[in-house]
C-alpha positions, -999 to +999 in steps of 0.1 A: +171-769+416+163-738+437+128-740+452+102-720+433+092-705+466+126-690+472+129-652+469+161-650+448+164-613+453+167-618+490+198-639+489+226-617+503+257-632+487+257-618+451+273-649+435+248-672+453+220-649+441+234-651+405+235-689+407+200-690+421+188-669+392+205-692+366+191-723+383+155-709+384+156-696+348+167-731+337+141-746+359+114-726+341+126-740+307+126-776+320+092-773+336+077-757+306+092-781+281+080-811+301+044-799+297+038-786+332+011-758+334+019-722+339+031-706+361+065-723+358+079-702+387+067-685+418+092-657+414+072-626+404+099-610+384+106-641+363+068-645+359+063-610+347+093-602+324+110-620+296+145-633+302+165-653+277+175-689+284+207-699+302+219-715+270+215-692+240+209-723+218+176-729+236+161-696+227+133-696+201+151-674+176+183-694+179+162-726+173+147-710+142+182-700+130+194-736+135+166-750+113+168-722+087+206-718+084+228-743+103+209-774+093+206-763+057+241-751+050+261-772+074+298-764+071+294-750+036+305-714+028+270-701+024+265-704+062+288-674+067+268-647+048+235-664+057+243-661+094+253-624+090+220-617+072+199-637+097+213-620+128+213-585+112+175-589+111+171-614+139+134-617+132+120-652+121+090-638+102+114-617+079+140-644+077+114-670+066+109-650+034+146-648+027+156-684+035+125-707+038+104-701+008+123-718-021+114-712-057+090-740-069+112-746-100+148-746-089+142-749-051+166-719-044+158-694-017+158-657-023+190-655-003+207-679-027+193-661-057+207-629-044+242-644-040+241-658-075+230-626-091+245-600-067+212-582-073+201-565-040+168-558-057+157-594-051+158-590-014+145-554-014+115-564-034+108-592-010+112-569+020+086-545+006+060-573+006+065-581+043+046-563+070+066-543+094+084-545+118+112-561+097+139-563+124+139-576+160+129-554+189+150-574+213+181-553+208+193-523+190+200-528+152+213-499+131+204-496+094+222-475+068+212-439+073+187-424+048+166-455+045+139-474+063+153-497+090+148-529+069+162-514+037+191-498+056+200-533+070+199-549+036+221-522+021+246-526+049+245-564+043+251-559+006+281-538+013+294-565+037+291-591+009+311-569-015+339-561+009+344-595+026+359-624+006+338-648+025+341-679+003+379-677+004+381-670+041+357-698+050+378-723+030+409-711+050+390-715+082+380-751+074+417-760+068+429-740+099+403-734+126+405-697+137+402-683+172+368-669+179+383-635+185+397-637+149+362-645+135+348-615+155+374-592+141+371-604+105+333-601+105+335-564+114+318-540+091+301-506+090+268-509+109+278-542+125+286-534+161+304-555+187+271-569+201+259-581+167+293-595+158+293-616+190+259-629+180+273-641+147+302-658+164+279-675+189+261-691+160+291-700+139+310-716+169+287-746+167+297-755+131+316-788+137+351-776+129+346-743+147+342-763+179+379-770+178+387-732+183+412-728+212+391-701+228+357-718+222+351-719+260+368-687+270+361-660+244+333-635+249+326-598+242+310-576+268+279-555+265+264-529+288+242-555+305+270-581+311+293-553+324+266-543+349+260-579+357+296-587+365+297-556+387+267-569+406+282-604+411+315-589+422+296-566+446+308-534+429+287-504+419+264-515+391+276-489+366+313-490+374+333-489+341+353-518+328+383-522+306+374-550+281+405-570+288+400-569+326+363-577+321+372-609+303+398-618+328+372-615+356+346-634+336+370-663+332+377-663+369+340-662+376+334-692+353+361-712+371+345-703+404+309-713+396+314-743+373+314-769+400+281-754+414+266-754+380+275-791+376+259-798+409+227-782+397+228-804+366+233-774+343+270-781+336+297-758+325+287-727+305+310-713+279+318-676+285+294-663+258+265-680+276+278-669+310+281-632+299+245-635+286+234-648+320+251-618+335+232-595+312+199-611+321+208-610+358+215-573+356+179-568+342+165-590+370+185-569+396+173-536+382+137-547+387+144-560+422+160-527+431+133-507+415+156-489+391+144-503+358+128-532+340+133-553+309+118-541+276+097-573+270+069-587+291+068-625+295+040-640+274+029-676+280+033-683+242+069-670+241+101-686+254 
């Protein structure tokens, strides 16, 4: 791994700088999980601000999702709307109430009771008992206009359940694994933007039969951060616009270029959704290094 004394931001070659960032961020995770004391890096930017892990599956909220949703519902059809609801809030404290507090008598969660009854009031009543904030502050989430953020999200989710034949579609997918881009397209709904859809796909792709998707390694959707990040790595102006198709072509080329280095580092190949996430985090790192911005969240020793 890159020495913790190395100044990543001083590496001239942008691809080498990107790889050093990946290596050091993974090094932080490894040193922390092995019980070494803080600080887990000497890089001041990585010490100060919160950056997500190299593998999305290692992040705290993703681990909570895995325990709350994936391990509970496996490859059953309920995992589809459960994932949509979880990521639309993306806040473990809220999702605990929906998924992890089963009724003492029938052991069913409020989420399961909602699906059985189609009564949104079950979830709305629960939401009103939970202290705010109800949704994540890590990225922008839009609720249905005219309501509080949490209620607006629930109303959008309720509409999603009414307009998507999720049981039938899930049964079809089990019999014939879809492409990830097809899942992304099908999940689409009012209030559920491209970033959120990609988060849902990133969760569902680890269901065992979904791992057979032909584009499992290659598919990804860009966001503002990963577009900036790819510009930086390719030594282009940071805010130079991208066509989505060309962005994905260049992302695939970048992955092919860096995989052998990642394997040498002991990190291994990244699928393109993780790689685009690394680009997004690298763009945040670069903005701090250049003095033109900073991440929204400060790194806290108790966080991830």
